[in-house]
ZATORTOR-946953 format. One record per residue (C-alpha): residue number from 1; z, x, y; residue in one letter. Coordinates in nm, 2 decimals. Layout:
num, zz, xx, yy, residu
NUM, Z, X, Y, a .
...
//
This chain:
num, zz, xx, yy, residu
1, -1.93, -2.10, 3.44, x .
2, -1.90, -2.12, 3.82, x .
3, -1.73, -2.38, 4.04, x .
4, -1.80, -2.44, 4.41, x .
5, -1.62, -2.66, 4.66, x .
6, -1.88, -2.82, 4.88, x .
7, -1.83, -2.96, 5.23, x .
8, -1.59, -3.24, 5.29, x .
9, -1.72, -3.59, 5.36, x .
10, -1.61, -3.93, 5.47, x .
11, -1.83, -4.16, 5.27, x .
12, -1.77, -4.17, 4.89, x .
13, -2.02, -4.45, 4.84, x .
14, -2.30, -4.23, 4.98, x .
15, -2.21, -3.94, 4.77, x .
16, -2.19, -4.15, 4.45, x .
17, -2.53, -4.31, 4.54, x .
18, -2.69, -3.96, 4.56, x .
19, -2.52, -3.84, 4.23, x .
20, -2.64, -4.14, 4.04, x .
21, -2.98, -4.14, 4.20, x .
22, -3.29, -3.94, 4.10, x .
23, -3.21, -3.64, 4.32, x .
24, -3.43, -3.46, 4.57, x .
25, -3.67, -3.33, 4.31, x .
26, -3.60, -3.60, 4.04, x .
27, -3.39, -3.36, 3.85, x .
28, -3.10, -3.61, 3.78, x .
29, -3.13, -3.73, 3.42, x .
30, -2.91, -4.00, 3.27, x .
31, -2.63, -3.99, 3.53, x .
32, -2.30, -4.12, 3.40, x .
33, -1.92, -4.07, 3.43, x .
34, -1.75, -3.82, 3.19, x .
35, -1.40, -3.82, 3.34, x .
36, -1.17, -3.97, 3.60, x .
37, -0.82, -4.07, 3.68, x .
38, -0.88, -4.35, 3.43, x .
39, -1.10, -4.36, 3.13, x .
40, -1.46, -4.33, 3.24, x .
41, -1.56, -4.65, 3.05, x .
42, -1.34, -4.85, 3.28, x .
43, -1.49, -4.69, 3.59, x .
44, -1.86, -4.67, 3.51, x .
45, -2.06, -4.85, 3.79, x .
46, -2.24, -5.15, 3.65, x .
47, -2.62, -5.18, 3.66, x .
48, -2.79, -5.40, 3.91, x .
49, -3.07, -5.64, 3.80, x .
50, -3.32, -5.43, 3.99, x .
51, -3.22, -5.11, 3.80, x .
52, -2.98, -4.95, 4.04, x .
53, -2.60, -4.92, 4.03, x .
54, -2.33, -5.12, 4.20, x .
55, -2.07, -4.88, 4.35, x .
56, -1.86, -5.14, 4.54, x .
57, -1.59, -5.17, 4.28, x .
58, -1.56, -4.80, 4.22, x .
59, -1.56, -4.72, 4.59, x .
60, -1.29, -4.97, 4.66, x .
61, -1.07, -4.82, 4.39, x .
62, -1.12, -4.47, 4.51, x .
63, -1.04, -4.55, 4.88, x .
64, -0.73, -4.78, 4.81, x .
65, -0.47, -4.50, 4.86, x .
66, -0.61, -4.42, 5.20, x .
67, -0.46, -4.75, 5.32, x .
68, -0.12, -4.62, 5.23, x .
69, -0.16, -4.32, 5.46, x .
70, -0.26, -4.52, 5.76, x .
71, -0.28, -4.28, 6.06, x .
72, -0.20, -3.99, 5.84, x .
73, -0.52, -4.01, 5.65, x .
74, -0.76, -3.71, 5.70, x .
75, -1.08, -3.76, 5.89, x .
76, -1.29, -3.63, 5.60, x .
77, -1.10, -3.73, 5.28, x .
78, -1.38, -3.69, 5.03, x .
79, -1.34, -3.37, 4.82, x .
80, -1.66, -3.25, 4.63, x .
81, -1.67, -2.98, 4.37, x .
82, -1.97, -2.88, 4.16, x .
83, -1.92, -2.70, 3.82, x .
84, -2.21, -2.54, 3.64, x .
85, -2.23, -2.36, 3.30, x .
86, -2.40, -2.02, 3.28, x .
87, -2.77, -2.02, 3.17, x .
88, -2.67, -1.86, 2.83, x .
89, -2.41, -2.13, 2.75, x .
90, -2.48, -2.41, 2.51, x .
91, -2.53, -2.76, 2.63, x .
92, -2.18, -2.90, 2.66, x .
93, -2.11, -3.25, 2.56, x .
94, -1.92, -3.52, 2.75, x .
95, -1.59, -3.43, 2.57, x .
96, -1.60, -3.07, 2.68, x .
97, -1.69, -3.17, 3.04, x .
98, -1.40, -3.42, 3.04, x .
99, -1.16, -3.14, 2.94, x .
100, -1.30, -2.90, 3.20, x .
101, -1.27, -3.16, 3.48, x .
102, -0.92, -3.25, 3.38, x .
103, -0.82, -2.88, 3.37, x .
104, -0.96, -2.83, 3.73, x .
105, -0.77, -3.13, 3.87, x .
106, -0.45, -3.02, 3.70, x .
107, -0.47, -2.66, 3.82, x .
108, -0.55, -2.76, 4.18, x .
109, -0.26, -3.00, 4.18, x .
110, -0.47, -3.30, 4.29, x .
111, -0.40, -3.49, 3.97, x .
112, -0.17, -3.32, 3.72, x .
113, -0.16, -3.42, 3.36, x .
114, 0.09, -3.70, 3.29, x .
115, 0.09, -3.80, 3.66, x .
116, -0.25, -3.97, 3.69, x .
117, -0.09, -4.27, 3.85, x .
118, 0.06, -4.06, 4.13, x .
119, -0.21, -3.81, 4.21, x .
120, -0.55, -3.86, 4.38, x .
121, -0.82, -4.08, 4.24, x .
122, -1.13, -3.90, 4.12, x .
123, -1.43, -3.92, 3.90, x .
124, -1.67, -3.66, 3.74, x .
125, -2.04, -3.73, 3.72, x .
126, -2.28, -3.57, 3.48, x .
127, -2.65, -3.60, 3.54, x .
128, -2.81, -3.32, 3.33, x .
129, -2.87, -2.95, 3.38, x .
130, -2.54, -2.87, 3.21, x .
131, -2.32, -2.93, 3.52, x .
132, -2.09, -3.19, 3.67, x .
133, -1.98, -3.31, 4.01, x .
134, -1.62, -3.40, 4.08, x .
135, -1.56, -3.65, 4.36, x .
136, -1.20, -3.70, 4.48, x .
137, -1.04, -3.89, 4.77, x .
138, -0.76, -3.68, 4.93, x .
139, -0.50, -3.95, 4.93, x .
140, -0.23, -3.97, 4.66, x .
141, -0.14, -4.30, 4.50, x .
142, 0.23, -4.24, 4.57, x .
143, 0.17, -4.25, 4.95, x .
144, 0.16, -3.87, 5.02, x .
145, -0.12, -3.66, 5.15, x .
146, -0.29, -3.44, 4.90, x .
147, -0.21, -3.08, 4.94, x .
148, -0.49, -2.83, 4.88, x .
149, -0.37, -2.47, 4.86, x .
150, -0.61, -2.20, 4.74, x .
151, -0.82, -2.45, 4.55, x .
152, -1.10, -2.20, 4.52, x .
153, -0.88, -1.96, 4.32, x .
154, -0.72, -2.24, 4.12, x .
155, -1.06, -2.36, 4.01, x .
156, -1.14, -2.00, 3.90, x .
157, -0.83, -1.99, 3.69, x .
158, -0.92, -2.32, 3.53, x .
159, -1.28, -2.21, 3.45, x .
160, -1.15, -1.88, 3.31, x .
161, -0.93, -2.07, 3.07, x .
162, -1.21, -2.30, 2.97, x .
163, -1.45, -2.01, 2.91, x .
164, -1.20, -1.85, 2.67, x .
165, -1.13, -2.19, 2.49, x .
166, -1.50, -2.28, 2.44, x .
167, -1.63, -1.92, 2.40, x .
168, -1.86, -1.94, 2.70, x .
169, -2.00, -1.66, 2.91, x .
170, -1.73, -1.50, 3.11, x .
171, -1.83, -1.49, 3.48, x .
172, -1.66, -1.23, 3.71, x .
173, -1.48, -1.41, 3.99, x .
174, -1.26, -1.32, 4.28, x .
175, -0.89, -1.26, 4.19, x .
176, -0.77, -1.10, 4.52, x .
177, -0.69, -0.77, 4.35, x .
178, -0.98, -0.56, 4.49, x .
179, -0.93, -0.34, 4.79, x .
180, -1.03, -0.49, 5.13, x .
181, -1.35, -0.37, 5.28, x .
182, -1.37, -0.28, 5.65, x .
183, -1.50, -0.55, 5.88, x .
184, -1.79, -0.52, 6.11, x .
185, -1.57, -0.45, 6.41, x .
186, -1.39, -0.17, 6.23, x .
187, -1.72, -0.01, 6.12, x .
188, -1.88, -0.03, 6.47, x .
189, -1.56, 0.12, 6.62, x .
190, -1.57, 0.41, 6.37, x .
191, -1.93, 0.48, 6.47, x .
192, -1.84, 0.48, 6.84, x .
193, -1.56, 0.73, 6.78, x .
194, -1.80, 0.94, 6.56, x .
195, -1.59, 0.89, 6.24, x .
196, -1.75, 0.93, 5.90, x .
197, -1.57, 0.62, 5.77, x .
198, -1.35, 0.34, 5.90, x .
199, -0.98, 0.42, 5.93, x .
200, -0.90, 0.16, 5.66, x .
201, -1.10, 0.35, 5.40, x .
202, -0.93, 0.68, 5.49, x .
203, -0.58, 0.53, 5.48, x .
204, -0.66, 0.36, 5.15, x .
205, -0.77, 0.69, 4.99, x .
206, -0.46, 0.88, 5.11, x .
207, -0.22, 0.60, 5.00, x .
208, -0.38, 0.58, 4.66, x .
209, -0.36, 0.96, 4.61, x .
210, 0.00, 0.97, 4.72, x .
211, 0.09, 0.68, 4.49, x .
212, -0.07, 0.85, 4.19, x .
213, 0.11, 1.18, 4.26, x .
214, 0.46, 1.04, 4.36, x .
215, 0.73, 0.94, 4.12, x .
216, 0.97, 0.78, 4.37, x .
217, 0.97, 0.60, 4.70, x .
218, 1.09, 0.90, 4.90, x .
219, 0.84, 1.13, 4.75, x .
220, 0.56, 0.88, 4.83, x .
221, 0.65, 0.86, 5.20, x .
222, 0.69, 1.24, 5.22, x .
223, 0.34, 1.29, 5.08, x .
224, 0.19, 1.05, 5.34, x .
225, 0.36, 1.23, 5.62, x .
226, 0.24, 1.57, 5.49, x .
227, -0.11, 1.43, 5.49, x .
228, -0.09, 1.38, 5.86, x .
229, -0.04, 1.00, 5.86, x .
230, 0.20, 0.80, 6.06, x .
231, 0.45, 0.60, 5.85, x .
232, 0.64, 0.30, 5.97, x .
233, 0.90, 0.13, 5.74, x .
234, 0.97, -0.24, 5.76, x .
235, 1.33, -0.33, 5.71, x .
236, 1.50, -0.65, 5.61, x .
237, 1.63, -0.87, 5.89, x .
238, 1.94, -0.95, 5.69, x .
239, 2.01, -0.61, 5.55, x .
240, 1.88, -0.34, 5.79, x .
241, 1.94, -0.07, 5.52, x .
242, 1.69, -0.23, 5.28, x .
243, 1.32, -0.13, 5.31, x .
244, 1.09, -0.42, 5.23, x .
245, 0.75, -0.27, 5.32, x .
246, 0.56, 0.00, 5.50, x .
247, 0.26, 0.05, 5.72, x .
248, 0.05, 0.36, 5.79, x .
249, -0.18, 0.46, 6.07, x .
250, -0.41, 0.74, 6.19, x .
251, -0.46, 0.85, 6.55, x .
252, -0.66, 0.53, 6.61, x .
253, -0.55, 0.33, 6.91, x .
254, -0.59, -0.04, 7.01, x .
255, -0.67, -0.15, 7.37, x .
256, -0.30, -0.13, 7.46, x .
257, -0.28, 0.23, 7.35, x .
258, -0.07, 0.16, 7.04, x .
259, -0.16, 0.28, 6.69, x .
260, -0.35, 0.04, 6.46, x .
261, -0.12, -0.01, 6.17, x .
262, -0.23, -0.11, 5.82, x .
263, 0.02, -0.25, 5.57, x .
264, 0.00, -0.13, 5.21, x .
265, -0.08, -0.47, 5.08, x .
266, -0.36, -0.51, 5.33, x .
267, -0.52, -0.19, 5.21, x .
268, -0.51, -0.29, 4.84, x .
269, -0.31, -0.53, 4.63, x .
270, -0.16, -0.25, 4.41, x .
271, -0.05, -0.04, 4.72, x .
272, 0.22, -0.29, 4.83, x .
273, 0.57, -0.16, 4.81, x .
274, 0.69, -0.40, 4.54, x .
275, 0.39, -0.31, 4.32, x .
276, 0.46, 0.06, 4.37, x .
277, 0.83, 0.02, 4.29, x .
278, 0.74, -0.16, 3.97, x .
279, 0.50, 0.12, 3.88, x .
280, 0.76, 0.39, 3.94, x .
281, 1.03, 0.20, 3.75, x .
282, 0.81, 0.16, 3.44, x .
283, 0.92, 0.40, 3.17, x .
284, 0.68, 0.58, 2.95, x .
285, 0.58, 0.93, 2.84, x .
286, 0.29, 1.10, 3.00, x .
287, 0.17, 1.41, 3.18, x .
288, 0.36, 1.55, 3.47, x .
289, 0.26, 1.39, 3.80, x .
290, 0.34, 1.53, 4.15, x .
291, 0.54, 1.83, 4.27, x .
292, 0.88, 1.68, 4.19, x .
293, 0.79, 1.60, 3.83, x .
294, 0.62, 1.94, 3.79, x .
295, 0.94, 2.10, 3.92, x .
296, 1.15, 1.92, 3.66, x .
297, 0.91, 2.03, 3.38, x .
298, 0.83, 2.38, 3.51, x .
299, 0.95, 2.73, 3.39, x .
300, 1.32, 2.77, 3.35, x .
301, 1.39, 2.42, 3.22, x .
302, 1.51, 2.38, 2.87, x .
303, 1.41, 2.10, 2.64, x .
304, 1.53, 2.00, 2.30, x .
305, 1.29, 2.15, 2.04, x .
306, 1.12, 1.90, 1.82, x .
307, 1.32, 1.83, 1.50, x .
308, 1.15, 1.87, 1.16, x .
309, 1.11, 1.56, 0.95, x .
310, 1.39, 1.50, 0.70, x .
311, 1.33, 1.63, 0.35, x .
312, 1.23, 1.37, 0.09, x .
313, 1.51, 1.22, -0.12, x .
314, 1.58, 1.39, -0.45, x .
315, 1.62, 1.24, -0.79, x .
316, 1.96, 1.13, -0.92, x .
317, 1.96, 1.41, -1.18, x .
318, 2.10, 1.73, -1.03, x .
319, 1.84, 2.00, -1.00, x .
320, 1.54, 1.77, -1.04, x .
321, 1.24, 1.78, -0.80, x .
322, 1.18, 1.51, -0.54, x .
323, 1.08, 1.17, -0.67, x .
324, 0.71, 1.08, -0.67, x .
325, 0.61, 0.79, -0.45, x .
326, 0.58, 0.47, -0.64, x .
327, 0.21, 0.44, -0.56, x .
328, 0.14, 0.76, -0.76, x .
329, 0.34, 0.68, -1.06, x .
330, 0.18, 0.58, -1.39, x .
331, 0.29, 0.28, -1.60, x .
332, 0.66, 0.25, -1.65, x .
333, 0.75, 0.35, -2.00, x .
334, 0.91, 0.09, -2.22, x .
335, 1.26, 0.14, -2.37, x .
336, 1.27, 0.35, -2.68, x .
337, 0.89, 0.39, -2.67, x .
338, 0.69, 0.71, -2.73, x .
339, 0.84, 1.04, -2.59, x .
340, 0.77, 1.10, -2.22, x .
341, 0.59, 1.42, -2.11, x .
342, 0.79, 1.74, -2.04, x .
343, 0.93, 1.80, -1.70, x .
344, 1.19, 2.01, -1.52, x .
345, 1.45, 1.74, -1.57, x .
346, 1.35, 1.67, -1.93, x .
347, 1.25, 2.00, -2.10, x .
348, 1.03, 2.00, -2.40, x .
349, 1.23, 1.94, -2.72, x .
350, 1.49, 1.73, -2.56, x .
351, 1.57, 1.47, -2.83, x .
352, 1.56, 1.11, -2.76, x .
353, 1.84, 1.04, -3.01, x .
354, 2.15, 1.25, -3.11, x .
355, 2.07, 1.49, -3.40, x .
356, 2.43, 1.51, -3.52, x .
357, 2.70, 1.26, -3.57, x .
358, 2.68, 0.90, -3.69, x .
359, 2.36, 0.71, -3.61, x .
360, 2.35, 0.56, -3.27, x .
361, 2.31, 0.18, -3.23, x .
362, 1.97, 0.05, -3.14, x .
363, 1.88, 0.11, -2.78, x .
364, 2.16, 0.36, -2.71, x .
365, 1.92, 0.65, -2.65, x .
366, 1.75, 0.46, -2.36, x .
367, 2.07, 0.39, -2.17, x .
368, 2.10, 0.59, -1.84, x .
369, 2.38, 0.85, -1.84, x .
370, 2.65, 0.79, -1.58, x .
371, 2.64, 1.01, -1.27, x .
372, 2.89, 1.30, -1.26, x .
373, 3.22, 1.18, -1.13, x .
374, 3.13, 0.81, -1.16, x .
375, 3.38, 0.59, -1.35, x .
376, 3.25, 0.41, -1.65, x .
377, 3.49, 0.12, -1.63, x .
378, 3.54, -0.16, -1.38, x .
379, 3.69, -0.08, -1.04, x .
380, 4.07, -0.11, -1.00, x .
381, 4.19, -0.46, -0.93, x .
382, 3.88, -0.63, -1.08, x .
//
């Protein structure tokens, strides 16, 4: 499932007329509303006697919040987003498209759940081909301008959640974690200076290697300097002793003759100083990494030898072998039943009942003997 924000517009009536029409190649089939800031049954444009639709009432409702903004209203207030399912996905019904549209509007912050009377006014149109169009007017009903911040990424987060919920085909989308590629100007400059690659690529490779080999911040910066890179630390304006970031550079110069610095976060998202500190602070066993860790685990260091596992618990009878696990035991013998087989704790010929003296009461032979040193009566003060 993919979502694409199309160009802004200023005429919601014209956009609705196109979405409810036949389309450029007559590909629009049964256009109707599936979602909106109100229930779509209340917002569906009525049919004209000639077969068309009357959009005057819906357009008036969508543009009412613009009057509250006055001069603060944007020049192009119509926000248009198209959402399409993957070719291998099943044909989604109106209920699924309603949930998808509401999730997108909630993630982007245009109309959050539970605040439909304060956010922007919007509708979602479905006209076949397993896709919808979301039309919104960027004017909130509470008199504020609608704020759009990274709506492209927020739409991707919403679609990723919907793919997992409905079991749809997962589409790879941008999450701003990949390393940045060199631009055209950087590539052409590297060619003029007869470099095999752009400085950004070289610095990224050295920083990634140093981060993998280092186990501390000081070791990381030391490895960068030993690789021949220039290192510049960024310190806090409030606390000059606190390092908040870093930048590295080669011998590349700008037109003013100064080095071209690249911050760690600009090279790759996982090379920023906060991400590296979180990596180094994460505990966990693993192979030795880097010279410092190799020195701590090299020859001459002593480690505690591995301890053998504790012996199994012995039976309560002195001198008896270890107890057998319960899963390997046979059926438990009944009291005063047939004689049990011979063992080290119960040699052959051990009588079940006394052979001399008065006859024992029934069941006395099956009673467990007290442990040595254990008292047979109640404890003192009982």
